[in-house]
C-alpha positions as CSV (number, residue, x, y, z in Angstrom):
1,X,115.8,90.7,64.7
2,X,112.5,92.8,64.8
3,X,111.8,96.4,64.3
4,X,109.7,97.7,67.2
5,X,108.4,100.7,69.1
6,X,108.0,100.9,72.9
7,X,105.4,103.4,74.0
8,X,105.6,104.6,77.6
9,X,108.8,104.9,79.5
10,X,107.9,104.6,83.0
11,X,109.6,102.5,85.7
12,X,108.7,99.4,84.0
13,X,108.7,100.5,80.2
14,X,112.2,102.2,80.4
15,X,114.0,98.9,81.1
16,X,111.9,96.8,79.2
17,X,112.7,98.8,76.1
18,X,116.3,98.6,77.0
19,X,116.4,94.9,77.2
20,X,114.9,94.8,73.6
21,X,118.1,96.8,72.4
22,X,120.4,94.4,74.4
23,X,118.8,91.5,72.5
24,X,119.4,93.1,69.1
25,X,116.2,94.6,68.2
26,X,115.9,97.9,66.5
27,X,113.9,100.0,68.9
28,X,112.0,103.4,68.5
29,X,110.4,104.9,71.7
30,X,107.7,107.4,72.5
31,X,107.0,109.0,76.1
32,X,104.7,111.7,77.0
33,X,107.5,113.6,78.8
34,X,109.9,114.1,76.0
35,X,113.0,114.4,78.0
36,X,112.6,110.8,79.2
37,X,112.5,109.5,75.7
38,X,115.6,111.7,74.9
39,X,117.2,110.3,78.0
40,X,116.5,106.6,77.0
41,X,117.5,107.2,73.4
42,X,120.9,108.5,74.6
43,X,121.4,105.7,77.2
44,X,120.6,102.8,74.7
45,X,121.7,104.6,71.4
46,X,118.2,104.3,70.1
47,X,115.5,106.5,68.4
48,X,112.6,108.4,69.8
49,X,109.7,110.0,68.2
50,X,107.3,113.0,69.4
51,X,104.0,111.2,68.8
52,X,102.9,107.5,69.1
53,X,102.1,107.4,65.5
54,X,105.6,108.4,64.3
55,X,107.1,105.9,66.6
56,X,104.9,103.1,65.3
57,X,105.5,103.9,61.7
58,X,107.6,101.0,60.0
59,X,107.6,98.8,62.9
60,X,106.9,95.1,63.1
61,X,105.7,95.1,66.6
62,X,104.5,98.1,68.8
63,X,104.6,97.6,72.6
64,X,102.9,99.8,75.0
65,X,103.1,100.2,78.8
66,X,101.3,103.2,80.0
67,X,98.9,104.2,83.1
68,X,95.4,103.2,82.6
69,X,92.5,102.8,80.1
70,X,92.4,106.4,79.2
71,X,96.2,106.5,78.7
72,X,96.0,103.5,76.5
73,X,93.2,105.1,74.3
74,X,95.1,108.4,74.0
75,X,98.4,106.7,72.7
76,X,96.2,104.2,70.6
77,X,93.6,105.8,69.0
78,X,93.0,109.2,67.1
79,X,95.1,111.0,64.3
80,X,98.4,110.7,66.4
81,X,97.7,107.1,68.0
82,X,99.8,104.1,67.0
83,X,97.0,102.7,65.0
84,X,97.4,105.5,62.6
85,X,101.0,104.6,61.9
86,X,100.8,101.0,61.9
87,X,100.5,98.6,58.8
88,X,98.3,95.7,58.0
89,X,100.0,92.4,59.3
90,X,101.9,94.1,62.2
91,X,101.2,93.6,65.9
92,X,100.3,95.8,68.9
93,X,101.0,94.3,72.3
94,X,99.7,96.4,75.4
95,X,101.6,95.6,78.7
96,X,99.5,98.2,80.6
97,X,97.6,96.8,83.5
98,X,94.2,97.9,82.7
99,X,90.6,96.7,82.2
100,X,89.5,93.8,80.1
101,X,87.0,96.2,78.6
102,X,89.6,98.4,77.1
103,X,91.7,95.5,75.8
104,X,88.5,94.3,73.8
105,X,88.0,97.8,72.7
106,X,91.4,98.3,71.2
107,X,91.4,94.6,69.7
108,X,88.3,95.7,67.7
109,X,90.0,98.8,66.4
110,X,93.3,97.0,65.6
111,X,91.4,94.0,63.7
112,X,89.6,96.4,61.5
113,X,93.0,97.4,60.2
114,X,94.2,93.8,60.0
115,X,96.6,94.4,63.0
116,X,97.2,91.7,65.5
117,X,96.4,92.6,69.0
118,X,97.4,91.1,72.4
119,X,96.7,92.5,76.0
120,X,99.8,91.3,78.1
121,X,99.9,92.8,81.4
122,X,103.2,91.9,83.5
123,X,104.1,91.0,87.0
124,X,107.5,91.2,88.8
125,X,107.8,94.8,89.5
126,X,110.5,97.4,88.8
127,X,113.2,94.7,89.7
128,X,111.7,92.2,87.4
129,X,111.7,94.8,84.4
130,X,115.2,96.0,85.3
131,X,116.5,92.3,85.4
132,X,114.4,91.1,82.4
133,X,112.6,88.4,84.4
134,X,108.9,89.6,84.3
135,X,105.9,87.4,84.0
136,X,103.7,88.1,81.1
137,X,100.0,87.1,81.2
138,X,98.6,87.2,77.6
139,X,95.3,87.4,75.8
140,X,94.9,87.1,72.2
141,X,95.1,84.4,69.5
142,X,97.7,81.8,68.8
143,X,99.2,83.2,65.8
144,X,99.8,86.8,67.3
145,X,101.2,85.2,70.4
146,X,103.7,83.0,68.4
147,X,105.0,85.9,66.6
148,X,105.3,88.2,69.5
149,X,106.8,85.8,72.2
150,X,110.2,85.6,70.9
151,X,110.6,89.4,71.0
152,X,109.0,89.5,74.5
153,X,111.4,87.0,75.9
154,X,113.9,89.8,75.9
155,X,112.6,90.8,79.2
156,X,110.5,87.9,80.4
157,X,111.1,84.6,82.1
158,X,107.7,83.4,81.7
159,X,105.2,84.3,78.8
160,X,101.8,82.4,78.8
161,X,98.8,82.6,76.5
162,X,95.7,82.5,78.9
163,X,93.0,82.8,76.4
164,X,91.3,85.2,74.1
165,X,91.7,89.0,74.2
166,X,91.0,90.1,77.8
167,X,92.3,87.1,79.3
168,X,95.8,88.5,80.2
169,X,94.0,91.5,82.0
170,X,91.6,89.1,84.0
171,X,94.7,87.0,84.9
172,X,96.5,90.0,86.3
173,X,93.4,90.8,88.4
174,X,93.8,87.4,89.9
175,X,97.5,88.2,90.5
176,X,96.8,91.4,92.4
177,X,94.0,89.9,94.3
178,X,96.4,87.2,95.6
179,X,99.1,89.6,96.3
180,X,96.9,92.0,98.4
181,X,95.9,89.1,100.8
182,X,99.4,87.9,101.1
183,X,100.7,91.3,102.0
184,X,98.1,92.0,104.4
185,X,98.8,88.8,106.2
186,X,102.5,89.5,106.3
187,X,102.0,92.9,107.7
188,X,99.7,91.5,110.4
189,X,102.2,88.8,111.2
190,X,105.2,91.3,111.6
191,X,103.0,93.8,113.5
192,X,102.0,90.9,116.0
193,X,105.8,89.8,116.4
194,X,106.8,93.4,117.1
195,X,104.0,93.7,119.6
196,X,104.9,90.4,121.3
197,X,108.6,91.6,121.7
198,X,109.8,89.0,119.2
199,X,113.0,89.3,117.0
200,X,111.5,89.6,113.5
201,X,114.3,88.3,111.7
202,X,114.5,85.3,113.8
203,X,110.8,84.7,113.4
204,X,110.9,85.0,109.6
205,X,114.1,82.8,109.3
206,X,112.1,80.1,110.9
207,X,108.6,80.4,109.4
208,X,110.0,81.1,105.9
209,X,111.0,77.4,105.9
210,X,107.5,76.3,106.3
211,X,104.0,76.7,104.9
212,X,104.1,80.6,105.5
213,X,106.9,81.1,103.0
214,X,106.1,83.8,100.1
215,X,107.6,85.8,97.7
216,X,106.6,88.9,99.8
217,X,108.1,87.2,102.8
218,X,111.4,86.6,101.3
219,X,111.9,89.9,99.4
220,X,110.1,92.5,101.7
221,X,110.1,91.4,105.4
222,X,113.5,93.2,106.2
223,X,112.5,96.5,104.8
224,X,109.1,96.3,106.1
225,X,110.5,95.5,109.7
226,X,112.7,98.6,109.2
227,X,110.0,100.9,107.9
228,X,111.3,101.3,104.6
229,X,108.6,101.7,101.7
230,X,110.4,102.8,98.7
231,X,110.9,99.5,96.7
232,X,108.9,100.1,93.6
233,X,105.1,99.5,92.9
234,X,103.1,102.2,94.6
235,X,100.1,102.3,96.7
236,X,98.3,104.5,94.0
237,X,98.7,101.9,91.4
238,X,97.8,99.0,93.5
239,X,94.6,100.9,94.4
240,X,94.0,101.3,90.6
241,X,94.6,97.5,89.9
242,X,92.3,96.6,93.0
243,X,89.5,98.8,91.7
244,X,89.7,97.3,88.2
245,X,89.4,93.9,89.8
246,X,86.6,94.8,92.2
247,X,84.7,96.4,89.3
248,X,84.9,93.1,87.2
249,X,84.0,91.1,90.3
250,X,80.7,93.2,90.5
251,X,80.0,92.2,86.9
252,X,80.8,88.5,87.1
253,X,79.4,87.9,90.3
254,X,82.5,86.9,92.3
255,X,82.9,87.8,96.0
256,X,86.1,89.4,97.0
257,X,85.6,90.6,100.7
258,X,89.2,90.4,101.5
259,X,90.2,92.3,98.5
260,X,87.7,95.1,99.2
261,X,88.9,95.3,102.8
262,X,92.6,95.6,101.7
263,X,91.8,98.2,99.2
264,X,90.2,100.1,102.0
265,X,93.4,99.7,104.0
266,X,95.4,101.1,101.3
267,X,93.2,104.1,101.3
268,X,94.2,104.6,105.0
269,X,97.9,104.2,103.9
270,X,97.2,107.0,101.3
271,X,95.7,109.1,104.0
272,X,98.8,109.1,106.2
273,X,100.9,110.2,103.3
274,X,101.8,106.9,101.6
275,X,100.4,107.3,98.1
276,X,104.0,106.6,96.8
277,X,105.1,104.0,99.2
278,X,105.4,100.6,98.0
279,X,102.6,98.0,98.7
280,X,104.3,96.6,101.6
281,X,103.4,99.7,103.6
282,X,100.2,98.1,104.8
283,X,102.4,97.5,107.9
284,X,102.9,101.2,108.3
285,X,99.2,101.6,108.9
286,X,99.1,99.0,111.7
287,X,102.3,100.4,113.4
288,X,100.7,104.0,113.2
289,X,97.5,102.7,114.8
290,X,99.7,100.8,117.5
291,X,101.1,104.2,118.4
């Protein structure tokens, strides 16, 4: 079993680090809010440290799952960052959904210290993290991937290497682009069904047996129909992710008109107080406009 550190104990990182313990790994954690680290250490009989550097010292692999590009730099670089505490020959894995640029930036800093680096954003949401069935999209070299994957398997059902550093983040952008369109389509379908006086549950029971079926439909239509939007991944975070994808698209020349439109719709959800609602809340905007 490995000696590992986990940096960032949000709704994703907290259970991910817990799964590492359950699979027999020796885990040390760090979290910006120390009380959350203390809580985790008490729950899982683990250790916590008060700086990323201290948490990373003596570990075989350091995992991170924080908020954005700036958060990654804060916990990675500088005198108290994880790279200052890691030894040559160890591995740094970043599960944050961030830009491909910051992945490449951290890889350069890590490689200069003979530390392997892999960008490895995840999909599956809070439920996937809690149940240990995340999908992990990795960018890096094969040697680093082969060493890290058996440990990542503690909280993932699918771990794939997509290419060199940055490929994981680019793949996660594709993931979010696809989700945005599906959620908007489902929202419009349910909105139409309600406006037409149809029984939403019966409608979905029928159409989910055909080509309209999707994960979003199977897992979110009931709560959407009931106006419940407290199921995990927040609108604020989705807008961050879509913003990263749209910025990358401007650089690589791809055209994302639907993604840009759905991002605007999410801004309207924020405007009606839905910043912390989950991403299925696109229906709330349509229902509000319906009056």
